[in-house]
N, C-alpha and C positions, 0 to 999 in steps of 0.2 A: 504494500500500500504506500503510495507516494506521500511524502510528508509535505507540510506547508512551509513555504519560504517567504520571507518578507524582504523584498529588495529595498535597500536604502543606500544605493551606490551613487557616487558623484553628486550628492545633494549637499547644498550649503549647510553649514552649522546652523542650528536653530537658535534664535535669539528671543528671549522673553522680555517684553517691556514691563517696567515696574509702574506702580501707581494706577493700574487699571481700575476702573470703577464700574462695577456691575457686570463686566465681561461682555462678550459678543456671542452671537449664535452662529454656529457653523452647520450648514445643512446641505442636502443634495440628494442624489439618487444613485443607486448601484445598478449596473446593467450586466446582464449575462452576455457571453460571447455572441449570441444570436440577436442581441439588441433588446431582448425582453427584460422586464424588471427583475432585479436580483432579490427575490423574496427571502426573508430570514437570513440575510448575509450579515456577517459580523464586521462591523466597522470600528477601527481603532484610530484614535488621535493621540499623538505623542508630542511632548516638548522636552528639550534637552535637560531641563532641571529635574526630571523624573516624573513630572505630571503626565498622566495618561488616563484615558477613559475609553470604554467600549460601549457600543449600543448595537441593537439589532434593527435591520431595516424592516419596514412593514410589508404588507401584501402588495404594495405598489413600488417597492424598492426604495422608498424614501427613508431617510434617517435625519436626525437632528441632535446636535450637542448645544446645550444652553449654558450661559454663565462661564464661558471659556476665557481665560486671560488673553489679552491682546498680544500679538506677536506672530511668530512664524511656526508652522506646524508641519509634521509629517503624518500622512494619513494612508491607511491601507484597508483593504477589504478582503475577506475570504469567504468561501462558500462551503459550509460544513457538509453539505450534501454531496459535493464533489471535491475531494481534498486537493486535487491538483489545480483547481481554479482559484486564482488569487489576482489581485490588482497589482499593477506597478505602483510604486510609492508616489504619492502626490504631495507636493509642498504647497502650502497656502500661506498667505501673508496678509493678516488683517490690517496692517498699517497702510496697505494700498486700497483698502475699502473705504468708501465715503459714508458708509452707514455702519450700524452695529450688526449687520448680517452679512455672512460670506458664504457663497455657494461653491461647493466642490463636488463634482460628479466623479464617480469611480467606475472603472470598467474592468470586469474580470477577464483574465486572459483565456484564450482558447485552449481546450485540451490539446495535449501534444499529438501531432499527426505523425504516425509511424508508417514505415513501409517495409522494412526488412523482416524476415521471419523471426530473427532473434529479438525484435522489439515489440512483437505483438503482445497485447494484454493477455494474460493467462499462460504465457510461456513460463515454465518453472525451471529454475536452475538446478544443477546437480545437488548443490547444498540444500536447497529447499526440498527436493525429492527425497533426500536421505534423512530428513527430520522425522523424528517420532515424537510429535508434540502430544503430551497428555491431554485428555479430553477436558479436564478442568482448566488447564492453561489456555487452550484454544477458546473455550467458552468465555473466559475472562477477557481475552483479546477481542473477541467478537463484540462483547458488551462494551468494551472501551470504544470501539469503532462507532457503535450506536450513540454513545454518550457524546463523542466528539461531534457527530452530526447534529446533535441537539444543543450543542454549545456548552456542554458541561465538562470543561477541561479538568476540574478538580476530581470529578467522578471518574473520568477516563484515566487519570493518573493512578487512582486507587486500583482500578481494574488491571492496568498494565503492571503495577507493582505485584499484584497477585499472580499474574501470568508469569512474570520473570522469577518470582520466588519459587513457583512450582517447577519452572523449566528455565534454568539460568542460561541455556543456550538459545533462547528465543531472540535471535538477532533482529527479527522484524519488530517485536515489541520494544526492544531497546531503542531502535531507531525512531519509533513513534513517540516514545517518551522523550527522547532527545529533541525531536521536532517541537513538542509542546514547550519544552524549556527554552528552545531557541526563539520561539514566537514570543516568549515572555522576556526575552533578552537576558536570560540566565545562561550565558555562553559557557561558563565553566561546567555547569551541570550537563548541558547539551553535549559538549565535547567528550565528557566522561562516558556518556551512553553511546555516542557514535564510535568512539575508539573501542569500547567493549564489544559492540556489534561487529566491528571489523576484525577483532581478534578471533571471533567465531567464524565469520565468513568474510574473508579478505577481498571478495569480489562483489560485494553488495553495493551497487551503485548509489541508492538513496542515502546510505550512511556516508559514503565518500563525498557526495554532494553537500550534505548537511555539514560535515566537518569542514569542507572547503569554504562554505559560506561563513561559518563561525570564524575561521582564520582570516578571511577578508575583513570581517568586522573588527578583528583585533589588529589589523594592518600587518599581519604576518603573510605578506604577499607571496613570498617564495614557497612557503609551505602550502599555502592555499592553492597555488597553481599545480603543485604536485598532487594534491588531493583531488582536484577537479579533473586532472588528466586521468586519474584512476577511475573517476566517475564516468568520464567520456569513454574510456576503454570498455567499461561494463555496459554502457548504453549510449552509442554514438549519435543517436538521433533525437536527443532531448535539447530543445532550444535553450532552456534555462541554464543547463550546464555550460553550453557554449557561450552564453551571454556572460555568466560569471567568470569563465575562463578568459574571455576577451578582456573583461575589466581587470582581472588580476594581472595579465600580461601588460596591459596599458599602464597600470600602476608601477610596473617595473621598467617602463620605457622600452618594452619589447614590442615595437609598433607592428612589425610584420606578422608575427603570430597572433597578436591581438586583432589585427585587421582580418586575418583569415578566419579566426573563430567567430567574430562578429558577423562577417558576411555569410558564413555557413549557417549561423543561427537564423538570420533573415531569410536565407534560401529555404530552410525547412519550414518556418512558420513566421512570416513577417509580422503579423499582428502580435503574436505571443512574445516576440523578441524586439518589439518596436523601439525600445530604448537603445538598442544597438546603433540606431541611426545617429543618436546624439554622440555616442562615443566615437563612431566612425568620423563624424564631423570634426571632432577634436583632432583625430589622427591626421586627416588630410589637410586640415588648416595648418598644422605644424609644419607640413611639407610645402606650404604655399598654395595649396589647392583650394582657395577661398570660395570659388564658385561651387565646386562640388561639395564643399563642407556646408555651405548655405543650403544646397539642395537636400542634404541629409536632414537638416533641421526642418526644412519645409515638409519633407515626407513624413517625419515623425509627427509633426503637428497635424498633418492630414489624417494620419491614423489615430491620433489622439487630440482632436480639436479643442477639447476642454481641459487640457493639461493644466494643472494648478501652477506650474512654472512656465506657462505659455508666454507670459509677458517677457520674462527674462530671456527665454529662448528666441523670441521674435527680435528682441534687441540684439542678440548675438548674431542672428541671421542677417539683420540689416547691417551690422558692423562688418561682417565678412563680405557682403555684396559691395559695400563702399570700398573695401580693399581691392576688389576686382577693377573698379573704375579708375583707380589711381594710375 
């Protein structure tokens, strides 16, 4: 079962204004990949000082946060019914709003499109085929899955703990528990679970991907690239892995491999990997290709027209186009 990842890459540090009075209201809608309302999606808003809050969208996909401190935020959404669906992170800035209400719409990514036999859902690895999972442990894991879909993370953790206690070799349950910790930004806990899962099954792609994400968050870029390369080897047609791998290489100034990973992510599923256009824009701009860089930003905004950082990106696009005219 794929775990949830919250992308927070290449986003500016969040700044909280002091002296807010009454706060603001942040609202919007969550959309599924097919454009339908994202019903009962979990929406999370975070500020760098540790403030965070979560709400559930209604039957029209609408959500609302009230009495939020003024400043800049990072927002994400996930779909408990389909664990691999999540939004790209959105940054919002209430200081640019002329009222005390700020709208941010969130779009869940498309499910991964696969083509090769080894990537088809339902294909079981040798390690999984060799497992002899006790019935009680499997039942606890299944119950954890149901609780996650219902948004009860605390209950899911209890069930996963039971599954792992009964069957310590349950690398899938360890990865799921690590994923929950990762979503809560408890990176040390997440890494412990991912590493334990990988000691049991060193070819389990979701655990390598989760570990690589945590290492990126900790700015351990060299290690992250190594982990994500292992995730790619296990499942080479996952856009998210390629997107993260491209970002890791970009952070190490390895522009050619970064570009190759990002372009491949877009080739597999452009909408799911849309943020790759922003990273590619940075790469080609550094080489003087300002027109092509601006086109990447334009394409990203076409795919994500209500991006919360759209104003900033349009300013960047305009600046690069001015460089072409010089």
